[in-house]
N, CA, C and O atoms as CSV, one atom per row, in Angstrom:
chain,resi,resn,atom,element,x,y,z
A,1,MET,N,N,-11.715,-16.480,26.498
A,1,MET,CA,C,-10.493,-15.717,26.584
A,1,MET,C,C,-9.961,-15.802,28.010
A,1,MET,O,O,-10.691,-15.577,28.976
A,2,ASP,N,N,-8.705,-16.124,28.122
A,2,ASP,CA,C,-8.012,-16.173,29.406
A,2,ASP,C,C,-7.681,-14.739,29.830
A,2,ASP,O,O,-7.464,-13.876,28.978
A,3,ASN,N,N,-7.642,-14.482,31.130
A,3,ASN,CA,C,-7.366,-13.116,31.575
A,3,ASN,C,C,-5.934,-12.674,31.269
A,3,ASN,O,O,-5.597,-11.509,31.478
A,4,GLU,N,N,-5.089,-13.579,30.780
A,4,GLU,CA,C,-3.731,-13.213,30.381
A,4,GLU,C,C,-3.619,-12.943,28.882
A,4,GLU,O,O,-2.579,-12.477,28.416
A,5,ASP,N,N,-4.672,-13.228,28.125
A,5,ASP,CA,C,-4.627,-12.991,26.686
A,5,ASP,C,C,-4.668,-11.494,26.395
A,5,ASP,O,O,-5.471,-10.769,26.982
A,6,PRO,N,N,-3.807,-11.030,25.492
A,6,PRO,CA,C,-3.831,-9.605,25.147
A,6,PRO,C,C,-5.064,-9.279,24.307
A,6,PRO,O,O,-5.568,-10.127,23.571
A,7,PHE,N,N,-5.532,-8.065,24.425
A,7,PHE,CA,C,-6.638,-7.592,23.604
A,7,PHE,C,C,-6.531,-6.076,23.509
A,7,PHE,O,O,-5.783,-5.448,24.259
A,8,TYR,N,N,-7.273,-5.503,22.594
A,8,TYR,CA,C,-7.312,-4.054,22.509
A,8,TYR,C,C,-8.726,-3.612,22.180
A,8,TYR,O,O,-9.539,-4.366,21.647
A,9,ILE,N,N,-8.977,-2.386,22.513
A,9,ILE,CA,C,-10.283,-1.784,22.266
A,9,ILE,C,C,-10.058,-0.623,21.312
A,9,ILE,O,O,-9.152,0.187,21.509
A,10,ALA,N,N,-10.880,-0.545,20.286
A,10,ALA,CA,C,-10.719,0.525,19.309
A,10,ALA,C,C,-12.084,1.034,18.879
A,10,ALA,O,O,-13.060,0.285,18.834
A,11,ASP,N,N,-12.131,2.301,18.570
A,11,ASP,CA,C,-13.331,2.906,18.016
A,11,ASP,C,C,-13.201,2.847,16.497
A,11,ASP,O,O,-12.631,3.748,15.882
A,12,VAL,N,N,-13.734,1.780,15.893
A,12,VAL,CA,C,-13.569,1.597,14.456
A,12,VAL,C,C,-14.358,2.626,13.652
A,12,VAL,O,O,-14.081,2.834,12.471
A,13,SER,N,N,-15.329,3.263,14.276
A,13,SER,CA,C,-16.041,4.327,13.565
A,13,SER,C,C,-15.096,5.482,13.253
A,13,SER,O,O,-15.332,6.250,12.320
A,14,TYR,N,N,-14.027,5.604,14.036
A,14,TYR,CA,C,-13.035,6.647,13.780
A,14,TYR,C,C,-12.378,6.424,12.419
A,14,TYR,O,O,-12.143,7.382,11.683
A,15,CYS,N,N,-12.082,5.170,12.080
A,15,CYS,CA,C,-11.505,4.854,10.764
A,15,CYS,C,C,-12.452,5.310,9.654
A,15,CYS,O,O,-12.029,5.931,8.679
A,16,ALA,N,N,-13.716,4.999,9.814
A,16,ALA,CA,C,-14.704,5.380,8.807
A,16,ALA,C,C,-14.821,6.896,8.701
A,16,ALA,O,O,-14.903,7.437,7.599
A,17,LYS,N,N,-14.830,7.578,9.834
A,17,LYS,CA,C,-14.915,9.049,9.817
A,17,LYS,C,C,-13.705,9.664,9.132
A,17,LYS,O,O,-13.843,10.612,8.359
A,18,GLN,N,N,-12.519,9.133,9.410
A,18,GLN,CA,C,-11.304,9.657,8.780
A,18,GLN,C,C,-11.336,9.417,7.269
A,18,GLN,O,O,-10.923,10.276,6.489
A,19,TYR,N,N,-11.822,8.262,6.868
A,19,TYR,CA,C,-11.916,7.969,5.435
A,19,TYR,C,C,-12.884,8.942,4.759
A,19,TYR,O,O,-12.586,9.476,3.690
A,20,LEU,N,N,-14.031,9.169,5.377
A,20,LEU,CA,C,-15.011,10.101,4.807
A,20,LEU,C,C,-14.456,11.522,4.742
A,20,LEU,O,O,-14.715,12.249,3.784
A,21,LYS,N,N,-13.697,11.913,5.756
A,21,LYS,CA,C,-13.068,13.233,5.753
A,21,LYS,C,C,-12.092,13.339,4.579
A,21,LYS,O,O,-12.067,14.344,3.868
A,22,TRP,N,N,-11.295,12.298,4.389
A,22,TRP,CA,C,-10.354,12.265,3.268
A,22,TRP,C,C,-11.115,12.401,1.941
A,22,TRP,O,O,-10.773,13.235,1.103
A,23,ALA,N,N,-12.141,11.576,1.764
A,23,ALA,CA,C,-12.896,11.566,0.512
A,23,ALA,C,C,-13.535,12.925,0.231
A,23,ALA,O,O,-13.625,13.344,-0.923
A,24,HIS,N,N,-13.970,13.601,1.266
A,24,HIS,CA,C,-14.588,14.919,1.100
A,24,HIS,C,C,-13.554,15.975,0.713
A,24,HIS,O,O,-13.787,16.777,-0.191
A,25,ASN,N,N,-12.419,15.969,1.398
A,25,ASN,CA,C,-11.411,17.008,1.184
A,25,ASN,C,C,-10.483,16.741,-0.002
A,25,ASN,O,O,-9.934,17.677,-0.583
A,26,LEU,N,N,-10.309,15.494,-0.354
A,26,LEU,CA,C,-9.423,15.117,-1.466
A,26,LEU,C,C,-10.139,14.119,-2.378
A,26,LEU,O,O,-9.717,12.968,-2.484
A,27,PRO,N,N,-11.211,14.545,-3.033
A,27,PRO,CA,C,-12.042,13.594,-3.773
A,27,PRO,C,C,-11.336,12.896,-4.938
A,27,PRO,O,O,-11.766,11.818,-5.349
A,28,ARG,N,N,-10.274,13.478,-5.475
A,28,ARG,CA,C,-9.581,12.859,-6.612
A,28,ARG,C,C,-8.377,12.021,-6.188
A,28,ARG,O,O,-7.704,11.427,-7.030
A,29,VAL,N,N,-8.106,11.974,-4.884
A,29,VAL,CA,C,-6.948,11.238,-4.380
A,29,VAL,C,C,-7.434,10.015,-3.612
A,29,VAL,O,O,-8.126,10.137,-2.601
A,30,LYS,N,N,-7.067,8.846,-4.099
A,30,LYS,CA,C,-7.520,7.607,-3.464
A,30,LYS,C,C,-6.498,7.143,-2.428
A,30,LYS,O,O,-5.330,6.944,-2.760
A,31,PRO,N,N,-6.922,6.970,-1.189
A,31,PRO,CA,C,-5.984,6.490,-0.168
A,31,PRO,C,C,-5.749,4.983,-0.276
A,31,PRO,O,O,-6.645,4.213,-0.620
A,32,PHE,N,N,-4.524,4.597,0.028
A,32,PHE,CA,C,-4.152,3.187,0.108
A,32,PHE,C,C,-3.664,2.939,1.528
A,32,PHE,O,O,-2.632,3.470,1.938
A,33,TYR,N,N,-4.398,2.140,2.267
A,33,TYR,CA,C,-4.112,1.852,3.671
A,33,TYR,C,C,-2.907,0.926,3.784
A,33,TYR,O,O,-2.865,-0.125,3.145
A,34,ALA,N,N,-1.931,1.316,4.596
A,34,ALA,CA,C,-0.750,0.481,4.830
A,34,ALA,C,C,-1.132,-0.648,5.782
A,34,ALA,O,O,-1.273,-0.430,6.985
A,35,VAL,N,N,-1.297,-1.835,5.252
A,35,VAL,CA,C,-1.761,-2.985,6.025
A,35,VAL,C,C,-0.807,-3.295,7.177
A,35,VAL,O,O,-1.236,-3.799,8.214
A,36,LYS,N,N,0.489,-2.997,7.004
A,36,LYS,CA,C,1.464,-3.295,8.060
A,36,LYS,C,C,1.170,-2.533,9.352
A,36,LYS,O,O,1.610,-2.955,10.422
A,37,THR,N,N,0.438,-1.425,9.275
A,37,THR,CA,C,0.143,-0.666,10.493
A,37,THR,C,C,-0.866,-1.369,11.379
A,37,THR,O,O,-0.796,-1.264,12.603
A,38,ASN,N,N,-1.807,-2.086,10.773
A,38,ASN,CA,C,-2.787,-2.859,11.534
A,38,ASN,C,C,-3.570,-3.726,10.550
A,38,ASN,O,O,-4.453,-3.236,9.846
A,39,GLY,N,N,-3.245,-4.990,10.510
A,39,GLY,CA,C,-3.886,-5.911,9.581
A,39,GLY,C,C,-5.140,-6.568,10.128
A,39,GLY,O,O,-5.518,-7.653,9.684
A,40,ASN,N,N,-5.785,-5.923,11.085
A,40,ASN,CA,C,-7.003,-6.457,11.676
A,40,ASN,C,C,-8.078,-6.643,10.605
A,40,ASN,O,O,-8.319,-5.748,9.795
A,41,ASP,N,N,-8.717,-7.806,10.610
A,41,ASP,CA,C,-9.735,-8.128,9.608
A,41,ASP,C,C,-10.847,-7.091,9.547
A,41,ASP,O,O,-11.297,-6.723,8.462
A,42,PHE,N,N,-11.287,-6.623,10.700
A,42,PHE,CA,C,-12.408,-5.690,10.732
A,42,PHE,C,C,-12.025,-4.357,10.100
A,42,PHE,O,O,-12.820,-3.765,9.369
A,43,ILE,N,N,-10.820,-3.884,10.376
A,43,ILE,CA,C,-10.358,-2.622,9.787
A,43,ILE,C,C,-10.204,-2.775,8.278
A,43,ILE,O,O,-10.596,-1.889,7.519
A,44,ILE,N,N,-9.640,-3.885,7.848
A,44,ILE,CA,C,-9.511,-4.137,6.409
A,44,ILE,C,C,-10.888,-4.135,5.755
A,44,ILE,O,O,-11.063,-3.557,4.683
A,45,LYS,N,N,-11.860,-4.772,6.387
A,45,LYS,CA,C,-13.213,-4.848,5.823
A,45,LYS,C,C,-13.850,-3.459,5.717
A,45,LYS,O,O,-14.493,-3.146,4.715
A,46,ILE,N,N,-13.672,-2.637,6.737
A,46,ILE,CA,C,-14.231,-1.278,6.697
A,46,ILE,C,C,-13.649,-0.501,5.525
A,46,ILE,O,O,-14.383,0.107,4.745
A,47,ILE,N,N,-12.336,-0.525,5.408
A,47,ILE,CA,C,-11.675,0.220,4.335
A,47,ILE,C,C,-12.080,-0.323,2.969
A,47,ILE,O,O,-12.300,0.444,2.032
A,48,GLU,N,N,-12.178,-1.637,2.858
A,48,GLU,CA,C,-12.582,-2.250,1.591
A,48,GLU,C,C,-14.004,-1.843,1.223
A,48,GLU,O,O,-14.269,-1.498,0.072
A,49,LYS,N,N,-14.917,-1.880,2.184
A,49,LYS,CA,C,-16.318,-1.531,1.915
A,49,LYS,C,C,-16.479,-0.061,1.543
A,49,LYS,O,O,-17.402,0.301,0.814
A,50,MET,N,N,-15.578,0.789,2.046
A,50,MET,CA,C,-15.652,2.217,1.740
A,50,MET,C,C,-14.955,2.558,0.426
A,50,MET,O,O,-14.991,3.705,-0.019
A,51,GLY,N,N,-14.323,1.569,-0.192
A,51,GLY,CA,C,-13.701,1.788,-1.491
A,51,GLY,C,C,-12.220,2.094,-1.456
A,51,GLY,O,O,-11.639,2.446,-2.483
A,52,GLY,N,N,-11.598,1.967,-0.300
A,52,GLY,CA,C,-10.172,2.260,-0.182
A,52,GLY,C,C,-9.305,1.186,-0.797
A,52,GLY,O,O,-9.746,0.066,-1.055
A,53,GLY,N,N,-8.054,1.560,-1.024
A,53,GLY,CA,C,-7.074,0.619,-1.530
A,53,GLY,C,C,-6.149,0.169,-0.413
A,53,GLY,O,O,-6.251,0.640,0.720
A,54,PHE,N,N,-5.245,-0.748,-0.742
A,54,PHE,CA,C,-4.353,-1.318,0.267
A,54,PHE,C,C,-2.908,-1.310,-0.215
A,54,PHE,O,O,-2.600,-1.710,-1.338
A,55,ASP,N,N,-2.044,-0.847,0.660
A,55,ASP,CA,C,-0.597,-0.829,0.458
A,55,ASP,C,C,-0.063,-2.081,1.145
A,55,ASP,O,O,-0.044,-2.164,2.373
A,56,CYS,N,N,0.369,-3.052,0.347
A,56,CYS,CA,C,0.848,-4.334,0.876
A,56,CYS,C,C,2.328,-4.493,0.551
A,56,CYS,O,O,2.725,-4.446,-0.613
A,57,ALA,N,N,3.138,-4.681,1.586
A,57,ALA,CA,C,4.581,-4.826,1.398
A,57,ALA,C,C,5.031,-6.282,1.465
A,57,ALA,O,O,6.212,-6.571,1.277
A,58,SER,N,N,4.109,-7.193,1.729
A,58,SER,CA,C,4.490,-8.599,1.859
A,58,SER,C,C,3.348,-9.497,1.391
A,58,SER,O,O,2.205,-9.065,1.242
A,59,ILE,N,N,3.696,-10.741,1.168
A,59,ILE,CA,C,2.686,-11.735,0.806
A,59,ILE,C,C,1.671,-11.881,1.933
A,59,ILE,O,O,0.473,-11.987,1.672
A,60,ASP,N,N,2.131,-11.890,3.179
A,60,ASP,CA,C,1.209,-12.015,4.314
A,60,ASP,C,C,0.194,-10.878,4.337
A,60,ASP,O,O,-0.980,-11.102,4.631
A,61,GLU,N,N,0.635,-9.669,4.031
A,61,GLU,CA,C,-0.291,-8.533,4.016
A,61,GLU,C,C,-1.305,-8.670,2.887
A,61,GLU,O,O,-2.491,-8.409,3.085
A,62,LEU,N,N,-0.849,-9.076,1.705
A,62,LEU,CA,C,-1.782,-9.302,0.597
A,62,LEU,C,C,-2.773,-10.401,0.957
A,62,LEU,O,O,-3.972,-10.257,0.720
A,63,ASP,N,N,-2.283,-11.491,1.524
A,63,ASP,CA,C,-3.167,-12.592,1.910
A,63,ASP,C,C,-4.174,-12.167,2.976
A,63,ASP,O,O,-5.304,-12.656,2.991
A,64,ALA,N,N,-3.771,-11.259,3.872
A,64,ALA,CA,C,-4.703,-10.755,4.888
A,64,ALA,C,C,-5.865,-10.026,4.215
A,64,ALA,O,O,-7.020,-10.206,4.601
A,65,VAL,N,N,-5.563,-9.210,3.219
A,65,VAL,CA,C,-6.620,-8.496,2.493
A,65,VAL,C,C,-7.486,-9.486,1.723
A,65,VAL,O,O,-8.714,-9.398,1.764
A,66,LEU,N,N,-6.861,-10.420,1.028
A,66,LEU,CA,C,-7.622,-11.379,0.219
A,66,LEU,C,C,-8.457,-12.333,1.068
A,66,LEU,O,O,-9.495,-12.813,0.613
A,67,SER,N,N,-8.022,-12.613,2.289
A,67,SER,CA,C,-8.817,-13.499,3.146
A,67,SER,C,C,-10.097,-12.812,3.605
A,67,SER,O,O,-11.113,-13.471,3.829
A,68,VAL,N,N,-10.052,-11.504,3.744
A,68,VAL,CA,C,-11.234,-10.739,4.156
A,68,VAL,C,C,-12.084,-10.365,2.942
A,68,VAL,O,O,-13.313,-10.361,3.011
A,69,SER,N,N,-11.421,-10.054,1.842
A,69,SER,CA,C,-12.109,-9.585,0.633
A,69,SER,C,C,-11.602,-10.346,-0.590
A,69,SER,O,O,-10.851,-9.792,-1.392
A,70,PRO,N,N,-12.003,-11.603,-0.741
A,70,PRO,CA,C,-11.458,-12.423,-1.830
A,70,PRO,C,C,-11.806,-11.920,-3.229
A,70,PRO,O,O,-11.121,-12.267,-4.192
A,71,ASP,N,N,-12.854,-11.112,-3.360
A,71,ASP,CA,C,-13.276,-10.629,-4.675
A,71,ASP,C,C,-12.784,-9.221,-4.991
A,71,ASP,O,O,-13.222,-8.624,-5.974
A,72,ILE,N,N,-11.888,-8.684,-4.178
A,72,ILE,CA,C,-11.393,-7.327,-4.397
A,72,ILE,C,C,-10.674,-7.242,-5.747
A,72,ILE,O,O,-10.009,-8.191,-6.162
A,73,ASP,N,N,-10.810,-6.116,-6.419
A,73,ASP,CA,C,-10.130,-5.896,-7.698
A,73,ASP,C,C,-8.683,-5.508,-7.415
A,73,ASP,O,O,-8.367,-4.334,-7.224
A,74,CYS,N,N,-7.816,-6.505,-7.393
A,74,CYS,CA,C,-6.400,-6.283,-7.061
A,74,CYS,C,C,-5.711,-5.354,-8.047
A,74,CYS,O,O,-4.740,-4.686,-7.692
A,75,SER,N,N,-6.197,-5.301,-9.273
A,75,SER,CA,C,-5.541,-4.478,-10.283
A,75,SER,C,C,-5.661,-2.989,-9.976
A,75,SER,O,O,-4.835,-2.194,-10.423
A,76,LYS,N,N,-6.678,-2.613,-9.221
A,76,LYS,CA,C,-6.905,-1.196,-8.934
A,76,LYS,C,C,-6.777,-0.838,-7.459
A,76,LYS,O,O,-6.616,0.333,-7.115
A,77,ARG,N,N,-6.849,-1.839,-6.587
A,77,ARG,CA,C,-6.950,-1.504,-5.163
A,77,ARG,C,C,-5.820,-2.034,-4.299
A,77,ARG,O,O,-5.868,-1.932,-3.074
A,78,ILE,N,N,-4.797,-2.604,-4.938
A,78,ILE,CA,C,-3.634,-3.097,-4.192
A,78,ILE,C,C,-2.370,-2.499,-4.808
A,78,ILE,O,O,-2.201,-2.496,-6.027
A,79,ILE,N,N,-1.491,-1.997,-3.953
A,79,ILE,CA,C,-0.150,-1.579,-4.363
A,79,ILE,C,C,0.842,-2.523,-3.689
A,79,ILE,O,O,0.786,-2.729,-2.477
A,80,TYR,N,N,1.746,-3.094,-4.478
A,80,TYR,CA,C,2.843,-3.877,-3.898
A,80,TYR,C,C,3.947,-2.882,-3.577
A,80,TYR,O,O,4.612,-2.372,-4.478
A,81,SER,N,N,4.141,-2.607,-2.295
A,81,SER,CA,C,4.950,-1.465,-1.883
A,81,SER,C,C,6.333,-1.786,-1.328
A,81,SER,O,O,7.027,-0.882,-0.864
A,82,HIS,N,N,6.744,-3.035,-1.363
A,82,HIS,CA,C,8.067,-3.344,-0.816
A,82,HIS,C,C,9.144,-2.703,-1.685
A,82,HIS,O,O,9.101,-2.832,-2.909
A,83,PRO,N,N,10.115,-2.010,-1.072
A,83,PRO,CA,C,11.130,-1.311,-1.873
A,83,PRO,C,C,12.139,-2.241,-2.547
A,83,PRO,O,O,12.708,-1.878,-3.577
A,84,CYS,N,N,12.371,-3.419,-1.996
A,84,CYS,CA,C,13.332,-4.390,-2.564
A,84,CYS,C,C,12.625,-5.727,-2.715
A,84,CYS,O,O,12.595,-6.541,-1.792
A,85,LYS,N,N,12.069,-5.933,-3.872
A,85,LYS,CA,C,11.191,-7.080,-4.086
A,85,LYS,C,C,11.951,-8.361,-4.429
A,85,LYS,O,O,12.857,-8.356,-5.262
A,86,GLN,N,N,11.572,-9.440,-3.783
A,86,GLN,CA,C,12.055,-10.756,-4.192
A,86,GLN,C,C,11.294,-11.156,-5.453
A,86,GLN,O,O,10.105,-10.869,-5.591
A,87,ILE,N,N,11.979,-11.806,-6.349
A,87,ILE,CA,C,11.354,-12.194,-7.615
A,87,ILE,C,C,10.122,-13.065,-7.372
A,87,ILE,O,O,9.082,-12.854,-7.995
A,88,SER,N,N,10.235,-14.038,-6.473
A,88,SER,CA,C,9.091,-14.922,-6.201
A,88,SER,C,C,7.904,-14.137,-5.646
A,88,SER,O,O,6.754,-14.492,-5.905
A,89,HIS,N,N,8.168,-13.084,-4.893
A,89,HIS,CA,C,7.080,-12.273,-4.344
A,89,HIS,C,C,6.436,-11.422,-5.438
A,89,HIS,O,O,5.217,-11.255,-5.458
A,90,MET,N,N,7.248,-10.886,-6.343
A,90,MET,CA,C,6.688,-10.139,-7.472
A,90,MET,C,C,5.744,-11.029,-8.273
A,90,MET,O,O,4.649,-10.611,-8.649
A,91,ILE,N,N,6.174,-12.238,-8.524
A,91,ILE,CA,C,5.358,-13.175,-9.300
A,91,ILE,C,C,4.067,-13.514,-8.549
A,91,ILE,O,O,3.009,-13.645,-9.164
A,92,TYR,N,N,4.150,-13.654,-7.232
A,92,TYR,CA,C,2.971,-13.938,-6.410
A,92,TYR,C,C,1.939,-12.809,-6.556
A,92,TYR,O,O,0.757,-13.065,-6.785
A,93,PHE,N,N,2.400,-11.563,-6.420
A,93,PHE,CA,C,1.498,-10.415,-6.556
A,93,PHE,C,C,0.946,-10.338,-7.979
A,93,PHE,O,O,-0.249,-10.115,-8.175
A,94,LYS,N,N,1.811,-10.521,-8.958
A,94,LYS,CA,C,1.402,-10.489,-10.366
A,94,LYS,C,C,0.329,-11.540,-10.636
A,94,LYS,O,O,-0.670,-11.253,-11.296
A,95,ASP,N,N,0.529,-12.756,-10.130
A,95,ASP,CA,C,-0.417,-13.850,-10.361
A,95,ASP,C,C,-1.776,-13.606,-9.712
A,95,ASP,O,O,-2.764,-14.234,-10.094
A,96,ARG,N,N,-1.836,-12.714,-8.750
A,96,ARG,CA,C,-3.107,-12.394,-8.098
A,96,ARG,C,C,-3.751,-11.143,-8.680
A,96,ARG,O,O,-4.747,-10.648,-8.151
A,97,GLY,N,N,-3.189,-10.639,-9.755
A,97,GLY,CA,C,-3.818,-9.535,-10.478
A,97,GLY,C,C,-3.379,-8.146,-10.067
A,97,GLY,O,O,-3.919,-7.162,-10.572
A,98,VAL,N,N,-2.421,-8.037,-9.170
A,98,VAL,CA,C,-1.937,-6.712,-8.764
A,98,VAL,C,C,-1.248,-6.070,-9.966
A,98,VAL,O,O,-0.458,-6.716,-10.655
A,99,GLN,N,N,-1.548,-4.808,-10.210
A,99,GLN,CA,C,-0.989,-4.109,-11.370
A,99,GLN,C,C,-0.351,-2.776,-11.014
A,99,GLN,O,O,-0.224,-1.898,-11.867
A,100,LEU,N,N,0.055,-2.619,-9.748
A,100,LEU,CA,C,0.666,-1.365,-9.316
A,100,LEU,C,C,1.735,-1.671,-8.280
A,100,LEU,O,O,1.477,-2.368,-7.299
A,101,THR,N,N,2.940,-1.145,-8.502
A,101,THR,CA,C,4.031,-1.344,-7.557
A,101,THR,C,C,4.837,-0.060,-7.442
A,101,THR,O,O,4.507,0.947,-8.068
A,102,VAL,N,N,5.881,-0.099,-6.651
A,102,VAL,CA,C,6.729,1.075,-6.433
A,102,VAL,C,C,8.173,0.724,-6.758
A,102,VAL,O,O,8.569,-0.442,-6.740
A,103,ALA,N,N,8.947,1.758,-7.055
A,103,ALA,CA,C,10.389,1.587,-7.250
A,103,ALA,C,C,11.074,2.877,-6.836
A,103,ALA,O,O,10.554,3.971,-7.053
A,104,ASP,N,N,12.252,2.733,-6.236
A,104,ASP,CA,C,13.005,3.929,-5.870
A,104,ASP,C,C,14.472,3.848,-6.270
A,104,ASP,O,O,15.293,4.650,-5.825
A,105,ASN,N,N,14.793,2.868,-7.116
A,105,ASN,CA,C,16.161,2.802,-7.626
A,105,ASN,C,C,16.178,2.051,-8.956
A,105,ASN,O,O,15.229,1.348,-9.307
A,106,ASP,N,N,17.277,2.218,-9.681
A,106,ASP,CA,C,17.355,1.630,-11.013
A,106,ASP,C,C,17.418,0.108,-10.998
A,106,ASP,O,O,16.952,-0.532,-11.940
A,107,ASN,N,N,17.982,-0.484,-9.951
A,107,ASN,CA,C,18.015,-1.950,-9.865
A,107,ASN,C,C,16.611,-2.539,-9.813
A,107,ASN,O,O,16.331,-3.552,-10.454
A,108,GLU,N,N,15.733,-1.901,-9.049
A,108,GLU,CA,C,14.346,-2.381,-8.976
A,108,GLU,C,C,13.649,-2.217,-10.318
A,108,GLU,O,O,12.883,-3.088,-10.732
A,109,LEU,N,N,13.910,-1.104,-11.003
A,109,LEU,CA,C,13.284,-0.893,-12.308
A,109,LEU,C,C,13.698,-1.970,-13.311
A,109,LEU,O,O,12.870,-2.454,-14.081
A,110,VAL,N,N,14.969,-2.341,-13.300
A,110,VAL,CA,C,15.454,-3.392,-14.202
A,110,VAL,C,C,14.778,-4.725,-13.870
A,110,VAL,O,O,14.334,-5.445,-14.764
A,111,LYS,N,N,14.705,-5.042,-12.579
A,111,LYS,CA,C,14.082,-6.300,-12.149
A,111,LYS,C,C,12.594,-6.320,-12.529
A,111,LYS,O,O,12.088,-7.317,-13.042
A,112,ILE,N,N,11.917,-5.220,-12.271
A,112,ILE,CA,C,10.490,-5.131,-12.604
A,112,ILE,C,C,10.288,-5.281,-14.110
A,112,ILE,O,O,9.402,-6.013,-14.551
A,113,LYS,N,N,11.107,-4.590,-14.893
A,113,LYS,CA,C,10.973,-4.676,-16.355
A,113,LYS,C,C,11.107,-6.117,-16.839
A,113,LYS,O,O,10.399,-6.538,-17.754
A,114,HIS,N,N,12.003,-6.862,-16.230
A,114,HIS,CA,C,12.243,-8.240,-16.662
A,114,HIS,C,C,11.120,-9.193,-16.231
A,114,HIS,O,O,10.662,-10.008,-17.032
A,115,TYR,N,N,10.676,-9.097,-14.978
A,115,TYR,CA,C,9.730,-10.079,-14.433
A,115,TYR,C,C,8.268,-9.632,-14.437
A,115,TYR,O,O,7.364,-10.454,-14.289
A,116,TRP,N,N,8.038,-8.318,-14.608
A,116,TRP,CA,C,6.668,-7.809,-14.517
A,116,TRP,C,C,6.530,-6.612,-15.456
A,116,TRP,O,O,6.217,-5.510,-15.006
A,117,PRO,N,N,6.758,-6.812,-16.743
A,117,PRO,CA,C,6.901,-5.692,-17.675
A,117,PRO,C,C,5.660,-4.820,-17.858
A,117,PRO,O,O,5.795,-3.662,-18.255
A,118,ASN,N,N,4.481,-5.318,-17.589
A,118,ASN,CA,C,3.268,-4.535,-17.827
A,118,ASN,C,C,2.700,-3.860,-16.585
A,118,ASN,O,O,1.632,-3.250,-16.647
A,119,VAL,N,N,3.402,-3.961,-15.456
A,119,VAL,CA,C,2.905,-3.356,-14.229
A,119,VAL,C,C,3.062,-1.834,-14.287
A,119,VAL,O,O,3.982,-1.322,-14.925
A,120,LYS,N,N,2.173,-1.132,-13.629
A,120,LYS,CA,C,2.302,0.318,-13.470
A,120,LYS,C,C,3.206,0.571,-12.274
A,120,LYS,O,O,3.121,-0.122,-11.259
A,121,ILE,N,N,4.072,1.571,-12.403
A,121,ILE,CA,C,5.069,1.824,-11.360
A,121,ILE,C,C,4.921,3.237,-10.819
A,121,ILE,O,O,4.865,4.209,-11.572
A,122,LEU,N,N,4.861,3.328,-9.500
A,122,LEU,CA,C,4.953,4.615,-8.821
A,122,LEU,C,C,6.425,4.813,-8.479
A,122,LEU,O,O,7.024,3.972,-7.809
A,123,ILE,N,N,7.001,5.902,-8.925
A,123,ILE,CA,C,8.410,6.177,-8.668
A,123,ILE,C,C,8.519,6.966,-7.370
A,123,ILE,O,O,7.910,8.025,-7.220
A,124,ARG,N,N,9.301,6.437,-6.434
A,124,ARG,CA,C,9.550,7.134,-5.170
A,124,ARG,C,C,10.752,8.050,-5.362
A,124,ARG,O,O,11.808,7.621,-5.827
A,125,LEU,N,N,10.577,9.299,-5.002
A,125,LEU,CA,C,11.646,10.280,-5.129
A,125,LEU,C,C,12.125,10.705,-3.761
A,125,LEU,O,O,11.336,10.821,-2.823
A,126,LYS,N,N,13.417,10.938,-3.651
A,126,LYS,CA,C,13.964,11.483,-2.414
A,126,LYS,C,C,14.003,12.996,-2.575
A,126,LYS,O,O,14.706,13.524,-3.437
A,127,ALA,N,N,13.255,13.671,-1.754
A,127,ALA,CA,C,13.225,15.132,-1.809
A,127,ALA,C,C,14.130,15.701,-0.729
A,127,ALA,O,O,14.115,15.252,0.417
A,128,THR,N,N,14.906,16.682,-1.110
A,128,THR,CA,C,15.761,17.371,-0.160
A,128,THR,C,C,14.943,18.462,0.509
A,128,THR,O,O,14.115,19.107,-0.133
A,129,HIS,N,N,15.173,18.665,1.790
A,129,HIS,CA,C,14.459,19.717,2.510
A,129,HIS,C,C,14.733,21.063,1.851
A,129,HIS,O,O,15.882,21.413,1.581
A,130,VAL,N,N,13.683,21.798,1.602
A,130,VAL,CA,C,13.813,23.133,1.026
A,130,VAL,C,C,13.178,24.126,1.984
A,130,VAL,O,O,12.003,24.015,2.336
A,131,GLY,N,N,13.981,25.099,2.396
A,131,GLY,CA,C,13.462,26.156,3.255
A,131,GLY,C,C,12.604,27.110,2.455
A,131,GLY,O,O,12.550,27.025,1.228
A,132,ILE,N,N,11.942,28.001,3.131
A,132,ILE,CA,C,11.003,28.893,2.465
A,132,ILE,C,C,11.679,29.822,1.459
A,132,ILE,O,O,11.055,30.216,0.473
A,133,ASN,N,N,12.939,30.177,1.689
A,133,ASN,CA,C,13.631,31.118,0.807
A,133,ASN,C,C,14.808,30.489,0.068
A,133,ASN,O,O,15.697,31.206,-0.392
A,134,GLU,N,N,14.830,29.192,-0.052
A,134,GLU,CA,C,15.972,28.555,-0.703
A,134,GLU,C,C,15.526,27.375,-1.553
A,134,GLU,O,O,14.487,26.761,-1.308
A,135,ILE,N,N,16.323,27.082,-2.536
A,135,ILE,CA,C,16.127,25.887,-3.343
A,135,ILE,C,C,17.436,25.118,-3.285
A,135,ILE,O,O,18.501,25.687,-3.523
A,136,VAL,N,N,17.367,23.843,-2.974
A,136,VAL,CA,C,18.560,23.020,-2.839
A,136,VAL,C,C,18.556,21.973,-3.945
A,136,VAL,O,O,17.573,21.256,-4.135
A,137,TYR,N,N,19.650,21.897,-4.662
A,137,TYR,CA,C,19.815,20.865,-5.678
A,137,TYR,C,C,20.951,19.967,-5.247
A,137,TYR,O,O,22.021,20.450,-4.874
A,138,GLU,N,N,20.732,18.673,-5.293
A,138,GLU,CA,C,21.795,17.722,-4.971
A,138,GLU,C,C,22.336,17.139,-6.260
A,138,GLU,O,O,21.575,16.760,-7.150
A,139,ASN,N,N,23.640,17.071,-6.354
A,139,ASN,CA,C,24.275,16.436,-7.499
A,139,ASN,C,C,24.850,15.113,-7.028
A,139,ASN,O,O,25.836,15.088,-6.293
A,140,ASN,N,N,24.250,14.033,-7.440
A,140,ASN,CA,C,24.696,12.705,-7.015
A,140,ASN,C,C,25.617,12.052,-8.032
A,140,ASN,O,O,25.831,10.841,-7.980
A,141,ALA,N,N,26.162,12.826,-8.949
A,141,ALA,CA,C,27.025,12.265,-10.001
A,141,ALA,C,C,28.336,11.766,-9.470
A,141,ALA,O,O,29.163,11.269,-10.234
């Protein structure tokens, strides 16, 4: 390593401790790590070994997970999370066994229905801020 090469130091045990804390406090809720935040191979491996899932918004992010964990069960442990999916990317994820994606508008739902009809979909909702003593309803008609 040249003295001009960038590097970083991290306490990876912190990732493991946070995962264990999550599992203890929310045993029925499975976390999906957003690979875009840090696609480091070692972090991906830790999360994979602990049973976590992965939130992948791009082919590169999915490939990063698969390069570290080629035998991962994509049908249960990968979410394709890009809000506006290219058809070729949907097919790429589908062909690798991913069975969970997201949608937050009707155009995406139509596209998903046509190109990936059997995928499970998490619907993203826009929530309006609600104060402690008020309920706000938005009419988007």
